[in-house]
Every structure is written in structure tokens, then in C-alpha cells.
C-alpha positions as CSV (number, residue, x, y, z in Angstrom):
1,X,155.0,116.1,17.4
2,X,153.4,118.7,15.0
3,X,152.1,121.4,17.1
4,X,149.7,123.1,14.6
5,X,146.0,122.8,14.5
6,X,144.0,120.8,12.3
7,X,144.0,123.6,9.5
8,X,147.9,123.9,9.4
9,X,148.3,120.4,9.6
10,X,146.2,119.6,6.5
11,X,148.0,122.8,4.7
12,X,151.2,121.0,5.6
13,X,150.1,117.5,4.2
14,X,149.2,119.1,0.9
15,X,152.4,121.5,0.8
16,X,155.0,118.4,1.3
17,X,152.7,116.1,-1.5
18,X,151.3,113.9,1.2
19,X,148.1,114.5,0.0
20,X,146.7,115.9,-3.0
21,X,143.2,117.8,-2.7
22,X,140.3,117.2,-4.7
23,X,138.1,120.3,-3.9
24,X,135.8,118.2,-2.0
25,X,135.9,118.0,1.9
26,X,137.2,114.7,3.1
27,X,138.3,113.3,-0.5
28,X,142.0,113.5,-1.1
29,X,144.6,111.8,-3.6
30,X,147.4,110.0,-2.0
31,X,151.2,111.3,-2.8
32,X,154.0,108.8,-2.6
33,X,154.6,109.3,1.5
34,X,151.0,108.4,2.2
35,X,151.2,105.3,-0.2
36,X,154.4,104.1,1.7
37,X,152.9,104.7,4.9
38,X,149.7,103.2,4.6
39,X,151.1,100.2,2.6
40,X,153.5,99.5,5.2
41,X,150.7,99.7,7.8
42,X,148.7,97.2,6.1
43,X,151.6,94.7,6.0
44,X,152.7,95.5,9.5
45,X,148.9,94.6,10.7
46,X,148.6,91.4,8.5
47,X,152.0,90.4,9.9
48,X,151.0,91.0,13.5
49,X,147.2,90.3,13.7
50,X,146.4,88.6,10.6
51,X,148.2,85.0,11.5
52,X,145.9,82.2,11.0
53,X,143.4,84.4,9.3
54,X,141.7,83.9,6.1
55,X,142.3,86.5,3.8
56,X,139.3,88.4,1.7
57,X,139.3,91.5,-0.4
58,X,136.4,92.9,-1.7
59,X,135.5,96.0,-3.9
60,X,134.5,99.4,-2.6
61,X,130.8,98.5,-3.3
62,X,128.4,95.9,-2.3
63,X,124.8,94.7,-3.2
64,X,122.4,97.0,-1.8
65,X,120.5,93.8,-0.5
66,X,123.1,92.7,1.7
67,X,123.2,96.1,3.4
68,X,119.4,96.1,3.7
69,X,119.3,92.4,5.4
70,X,122.2,93.9,7.9
71,X,120.4,96.9,8.5
72,X,122.7,99.8,8.0
73,X,120.5,102.1,6.6
74,X,118.0,101.9,9.5
75,X,120.7,103.3,11.6
76,X,123.0,105.3,9.7
77,X,121.1,106.8,6.9
78,X,122.8,110.0,6.9
79,X,126.3,108.1,6.3
80,X,125.2,105.8,3.4
81,X,126.4,106.2,-0.1
82,X,124.1,104.8,-2.8
83,X,125.1,103.8,-6.5
84,X,123.2,106.1,-8.8
85,X,123.0,105.4,-12.4
86,X,121.5,107.0,-15.6
87,X,118.7,104.9,-16.7
88,X,117.2,106.8,-19.6
89,X,116.9,106.8,-23.4
90,X,118.5,108.9,-26.1
91,X,115.8,111.6,-25.3
92,X,116.3,111.4,-21.7
93,X,120.2,112.1,-22.5
94,X,119.6,115.1,-24.7
95,X,117.4,116.4,-21.9
96,X,119.9,115.5,-19.4
97,X,122.9,117.5,-21.5
98,X,120.4,120.6,-22.0
99,X,119.8,120.9,-18.1
100,X,123.6,120.7,-17.7
101,X,124.4,123.4,-20.2
102,X,121.8,125.7,-18.9
103,X,123.2,125.3,-15.5
104,X,120.2,123.2,-13.9
105,X,119.9,119.8,-11.7
106,X,120.9,117.2,-14.6
107,X,121.0,114.2,-12.2
108,X,117.0,113.6,-12.5
109,X,117.7,110.6,-14.9
110,X,119.9,109.0,-12.4
111,X,118.1,106.3,-10.5
112,X,119.3,104.0,-7.6
113,X,121.0,100.9,-8.6
114,X,121.4,97.5,-6.8
115,X,124.7,98.7,-5.4
116,X,125.9,101.0,-2.3
117,X,129.3,102.0,-1.4
118,X,131.1,99.8,1.1
119,X,130.4,101.6,4.7
120,X,132.8,99.1,6.7
121,X,135.2,96.5,5.7
122,X,133.8,93.9,7.3
123,X,129.9,94.3,6.0
124,X,130.5,91.8,2.7
125,X,132.4,89.3,4.7
126,X,129.1,88.3,7.1
127,X,126.9,87.5,3.7
128,X,129.8,85.5,2.1
129,X,130.4,83.5,5.2
130,X,126.6,82.9,5.5
131,X,126.6,81.6,1.9
132,X,128.7,78.7,3.0
133,X,126.2,77.3,5.0
134,X,126.7,75.9,8.9
135,X,129.4,77.8,10.6
136,X,132.2,75.0,11.7
137,X,132.6,74.3,15.3
138,X,136.1,76.2,15.5
139,X,134.3,79.5,13.6
140,X,136.1,81.8,11.3
141,X,138.7,84.3,11.5
142,X,138.8,86.6,8.5
143,X,141.3,89.3,7.5
144,X,139.8,91.8,5.3
145,X,140.7,95.3,4.0
146,X,138.6,97.6,1.7
147,X,138.2,101.1,0.6
148,X,135.1,102.4,2.6
149,X,132.7,105.4,2.4
150,X,130.6,107.4,4.6
151,X,129.0,110.7,4.0
152,X,130.5,113.3,6.5
153,X,132.2,115.8,4.8
154,X,134.6,118.0,7.0
155,X,137.8,120.0,7.0
156,X,139.1,117.9,9.8
157,X,142.0,115.8,8.0
158,X,141.1,113.0,10.2
159,X,137.4,112.6,9.1
160,X,137.3,111.7,5.6
161,X,134.5,110.5,3.5
162,X,136.5,107.9,1.4
163,X,138.8,106.0,3.6
164,X,140.7,102.5,3.9
165,X,139.9,100.4,6.6
166,X,141.8,97.0,7.8
167,X,139.8,94.6,9.8
168,X,140.1,91.0,11.7
169,X,136.9,89.6,12.1
170,X,135.7,86.7,14.2
171,X,132.6,84.4,13.8
172,X,131.8,81.7,16.0
173,X,130.2,80.8,19.5
174,X,130.1,83.6,22.1
175,X,133.0,82.8,24.3
176,X,135.3,82.2,21.6
177,X,134.5,85.6,20.0
178,X,134.6,87.6,23.3
179,X,137.8,86.0,23.9
180,X,139.0,87.4,20.5
181,X,138.3,90.6,21.3
182,X,140.1,90.9,24.8
183,X,142.9,89.4,23.3
184,X,143.2,92.0,20.4
185,X,142.2,94.9,22.7
186,X,145.8,94.2,24.7
187,X,147.5,93.6,21.4
188,X,146.2,96.7,19.8
189,X,147.6,98.9,22.7
190,X,150.9,97.5,22.4
191,X,151.1,97.9,18.7
192,X,150.3,101.6,19.3
193,X,153.0,101.9,21.9
194,X,155.4,100.4,19.6
195,X,154.7,103.0,16.9
196,X,155.4,105.7,19.2
197,X,151.7,106.8,19.6
198,X,150.1,108.3,22.7
199,X,146.6,106.4,22.6
200,X,143.9,105.9,25.2
201,X,141.6,102.9,25.4
202,X,138.0,104.3,25.7
203,X,134.3,103.2,26.0
204,X,132.6,104.1,22.8
205,X,129.2,103.8,20.6
206,X,128.5,104.1,17.2
207,X,126.6,107.4,16.1
208,X,123.0,105.9,15.8
209,X,120.8,108.4,13.8
210,X,117.6,109.7,14.7
211,X,115.4,110.2,17.9
212,X,116.3,106.6,19.1
213,X,119.9,107.0,18.5
214,X,120.9,108.2,21.9
215,X,119.0,105.3,23.4
216,X,120.8,102.7,21.2
217,X,124.2,104.2,22.0
218,X,123.7,104.2,25.5
219,X,122.7,100.6,25.4
220,X,125.8,99.5,23.4
221,X,128.0,101.6,26.0
222,X,126.1,99.7,28.9
223,X,126.9,96.4,27.8
224,X,130.6,97.5,26.8
225,X,130.0,96.2,23.3
226,X,132.5,98.7,21.5
227,X,135.9,100.0,22.8
228,X,138.1,102.6,20.8
229,X,141.9,103.5,20.6
230,X,141.6,107.0,20.5
231,X,144.7,109.6,19.5
232,X,144.5,113.1,20.5
233,X,145.8,115.0,17.4
234,X,145.0,118.4,18.6
235,X,145.1,119.0,22.7
236,X,142.5,121.6,22.2
237,X,139.8,119.2,20.4
238,X,138.4,115.8,21.2
239,X,140.5,112.7,20.4
240,X,140.2,110.5,17.5
241,X,139.3,106.9,17.1
242,X,142.1,105.2,15.0
243,X,141.2,101.4,16.0
244,X,137.9,100.0,17.2
245,X,137.2,96.5,18.8
246,X,133.2,95.7,18.3
247,X,131.4,92.9,19.8
248,X,127.8,92.5,17.6
249,X,126.5,89.8,19.7
250,X,124.4,88.1,17.3
251,X,123.4,90.7,15.3
252,X,124.9,89.8,12.0
253,X,124.2,85.9,12.9
254,X,120.5,86.6,12.9
255,X,120.4,89.0,10.2
256,X,122.1,86.9,7.7
257,X,121.2,83.1,9.4
258,X,124.5,82.5,10.3
259,X,124.0,79.5,12.7
260,X,126.6,77.3,14.6
261,X,126.6,73.2,14.1
262,X,124.1,73.1,17.4
263,X,121.7,75.3,15.8
264,X,122.9,78.5,17.9
265,X,122.9,81.6,16.2
266,X,126.7,82.8,15.7
267,X,128.2,85.8,17.3
268,X,130.7,88.0,15.8
269,X,133.0,90.7,16.6
270,X,135.5,92.9,14.6
271,X,138.8,94.8,15.1
272,X,139.0,97.8,12.7
273,X,142.0,99.7,12.0
274,X,141.7,103.3,10.4
275,X,144.6,102.9,8.2
276,X,144.3,106.3,7.2
277,X,144.1,107.9,10.6
278,X,146.9,105.7,12.0
279,X,149.1,107.0,9.1
280,X,148.2,110.7,9.6
281,X,149.0,109.7,13.6
282,X,152.2,109.0,12.5
283,X,152.8,112.0,10.2
284,X,151.7,114.3,13.1
285,X,154.0,112.4,15.7
286,X,157.2,111.7,13.7
287,X,157.1,114.2,10.6
288,X,156.1,114.6,7.1
289,X,158.7,112.2,5.7
290,X,158.3,108.4,6.7
291,X,162.1,107.6,5.9
292,X,163.1,109.9,8.6
293,X,160.6,108.3,11.5
294,X,162.4,106.6,14.5
295,X,164.3,103.7,13.7
296,X,162.2,101.3,15.9
297,X,158.9,102.3,14.1
298,X,160.5,101.8,10.5
299,X,161.6,98.5,11.6
300,X,158.0,97.4,12.9
301,X,156.6,99.1,9.2
302,X,159.6,97.6,7.5
303,X,159.6,100.7,5.5
304,X,163.4,100.6,4.7
């Protein structure tokens, strides 16, 4: 395992061409090694966890109205990225250019559009399923991957603003959804062991914003709604979540009118793979050249 701290690890990634700095914290281009690793991870997750699932893929933006119905902006306003666009005329454009050339703020003419940046890969799935009407008795099993955004700039290479998330989503009766999550908790632990990563399963909560955030987070922990597989990248720091197991109860079903054939509100759960974080854990554990990783890891990822 690479023993250097966060800063040294980041410098090593850049020096080896694994990452390409952009000048903005938490935003990096990808070199060939990182592309190979993340593509291989996504394929391995599909082979191991996506059996029988309907595959979906969405762009990195989603309708603002859907996010408003889901309520994300209420709990995580500090993480949300909204898409703003120029809405002025020629005169406003000239004024904008004058402001820019004078070193002033030129964004005044940019107003919020009907789009937001997708904060989690599963979020567009629930409105898409709700649009189909009544949820069938067997429910839904969906595999989805998307580039996501959360506004939390950091020098920590494990905390990106723009990142890829791969998720397996289950929607249906409560008992079926809970059983799905329990099964994937065991499967996820085995997957990390096969990757040669030392991960710990921990009870967790989402980083709710504001005065009520602590109460909401404690309620989530009391009901054991969220678990994380965490990897210690730095012995001196807190471990980092690389995979999460989330039981939403009827939150999305109630917000979007996802109902079962008997009229009950559908429950949902999602299992999220932080593709970038898992890849970083592999680079830190096994070295900066994927083709030099242990043969059993390469066989699992089908890199060669």
C-alpha cells in the first residue's frame, strides 16, 4: 500500500498521469490508467450485481422539478448544483462583456434554468418508474450509472465534486426491498475482499444540512437505514465511504406516487458504488499501474 498522506497521494496520481488537474479542487481529468480502472470496475459490478436488472443511463443533469418533488434541495442545499444560463438580449450581452473585461462579476444575466446537476445516479430512476404507472407485484430492479455532482471542494482526492456513481436500485414491497439490501450488503463485502481492499461495514447517516440535520441524521442511524463500506486511505484520518446501502422506506414512493398493485406506497433501496473512490482505493493499495495489480484482482476486473 502507498504510505504517503493525502497530499502525496494526489501528487503521485498527477505525476503518473492517472489524474489531470483542472485548477479547481475536486475536479480532475482522467488519464488512461484511471479510465482502464473505472471502466473495468463498472463492468465487474454489472457482471456481479446487475444480473436480472433493467439497465438505465441518464445524462449528468435532471429536471429541477423532479428534484423538487424528491426534496433534495430541502436537506442538502449546500451540495446542490443548479444549471444557470444566459437569458439576456444583445444589450445585456454587451454589458456582460464589459463587466468581464473590467474584472467585474459578469454572471448577473445568468438565471436558473429548469435543470440541475444530478446529485445521485438513482435520482432520475424513481420519476421514470413512477411515469409507468402502478408498480408491478414483483417490483423493479434497475442498474444505473451516471456522472454526479456535489458542491464540496476539497484537497482530499477521495472527495470529488464531479464523480461517477454506479447503483443498483430496488423498488417494491417493503419485505422484498429489505431482503435485497441485506443480500447486497454481504455481496458487497465479498466483492471488496476479492479486490484486496480492507473495508469496514459501518452504520452511517447522510450529511443533512441545517439545525434539523443532526436530528434527522440520528433518526436515520436509529432506524439503521444507511450502512457504508469504508476504506481507510490514511491511517491518520477518518475512513472514506466507497459503497453505501440505503433503505429509503416509502420516501420516494410517497413523493412520486409510486404505488403497488394493492394501493400501498412502494418502498425503495439503493446500493451505491463510488466508482472513483473504489478505483482510488485500488491505486493506493496495489500501485499506480493497473496492469501491475495482483493477478486475482485483474482476473476479477478482466483488465487483461
